[in-house]
Structures are given as C-alpha cells and as structure tokens.
C-alpha positions, 0 to 999 in steps of 0.5 A: 500500500502506498504511503499516501493511501495508508495516510488516507486510511488512517485518517478515516480510522482516526475520525471514527475512533475519535467519535467512539473515544469522545462518546466514552469520555476518553482523550481528556487533557492532562496539561502541562505542569510547573517543572518540566524535563525533556526525556529523549529516548534512544536517539543514539546512532544505532537508531538515527544513522543508516545501516542498523536493524534499528534505524528509523525514518525521518530522523534527518528532516524532522526529528533532529531539527525538532530536537534541536529546538527543544534542547535549545529551549531547555538549555536557555531556561535551565530545564533538565534533559535526560538522554536515554540509550540502550546497549547490552554487555553480553550479546551471546544469546546462548549465555544464560547470564545475558543482560538482554533478558528474553527480549532477544527472542523478539528483536535483534537487541544484539545489534547494540553491543556495549563494546561498540560505544559509537552504536549507543552514543547519542547522535552528535547533532543533539549531543549532551552538554555538561549537566545533562544525564545520559542514562543506559536502559536495558528494556523498552521503557525508560522507567523499567529497571532504572533510577529515572523516576527517583531522579526526576522526583528528586529535582521536583519534575512534574512534567516529562516531554517525551521524544525519540524512537520508537513510537511503537515501543520505547517511546510508548512504554516510557510515556505509559510508565511515566504516567503510572509514576505520577508525571504529566507526559507530553509527547512531542509530535515532530520529535517522535519516530519509528521504522514502520509506515503509519506507526507514528501516526497511529501510536500518537493518536492512541497515546493522545486518547489514553496516556499523554497529551500530544503537542506540537514542538511549537507549543512545547518550546513556548511552554519551556520558554515561559513556564519559569516566568509563570511560576514566579507570577 
C-alpha cells in the first residue's frame, strides 16, 4: 500500500475512533505542569544513522531539527534533559547470564553491543552538554529497571516531554510508565519516530486518547520558554 493511501486510511480510522473515544469520555487533557524535563529516548546512532536493524525514518528532516529546538529551549531556561540509550554487555544469546533478558527472542537487541560505544552514543547533532544525564536502559521503557523516576522526583519534575524512537515501543512504554509514576507526559509530535509506515501516526493518536497529551514542538518550546516566568507570577 502506498504511503499516501495508508495516510488516507488512517485518517478515516482516526475520525471514527475519535467519535467512539469522545462518546466514552476518553482523550481528556492532562496539561502541562510547573517543572518540566525533556526525556529523549534512544536517539543514539544505532537508531538515527543508516545501516542498523534499528534505524528509523525521518530522523534527518524532522526529528533532529525538532530536537534541536527543544534542547535549545531547555538549555536557555535551565530545564533538565535526560538522554536515554540502550546497549547490552553480553550479546551471546546462548549465555544464560545475558543482560538482554528474553527480549532477544523478539528483536535483534544484539545489534547494540556495549563494546561498540559509537552504536549507543547519542547522535552528535543533539549531543549532551555538561549537566545533562545520559542514562543506559536495558528494556523498552525508560522507567523499567532504572533510577529515572527517583531522579526526576528528586529535582521536583512534574512534567516529562517525551521524544525519540520508537513510537511503537520505547517511546510508548516510557510515556505509559511515566504516567503510572505520577508525571504529566507530553509527547512531542515532530520529535517522535519509528521504522514502520503509519506507526507514528497511529501510536500518537492512541497515546493522545489514553496516556499523554500530544503537542506540537511549537507549543512545547513556548511552554519551556515561559513556564519559569509563570511560576514566579
């Protein structure tokens, strides 16, 4: 199916689904809070550069430019940024002590070997600056088995702007777990990607109905630029 036809089919599905959701009380707004943090999920070279099984689409023309705008806004206003990446120390699937758990039965997680730092390093176009945390995870969610929730609470964060890849897995589960942990999740539309046609559109639509507010990068940048001022009024 051509991408144009897929987009048309999805729009029709969204129209009908929206009617159902609204009739049943879904798609409510969680809103922005008072203390944001940017959570960038797996925008490392294995996902952003060509030639890896994890390589995603629209990185260069959509996601990186959007991320740069968000990072600039966070940095000029002093908002915390967490760069999340994924890699595995023991990539031998036959080793019972592998840190891949059982995930290797479903996806090629051995393609992100901890020994090859270039693979899991954050893309240099959006490279971390001093004071920004790079957190290594082993599972899909950035919260599962990591100290992320405790860190965010310790610095008073109540709102997480979630970006990165993939919409179907690591971004989605990070958003769901972020909500479960008591944070206000905001999915930044232009800064989220995937490998599969239609995956971003469908997941963002469904996330907006049930787990987070999906907002444009323009809206998020305006929020990042003004929230500190509003907090003092």
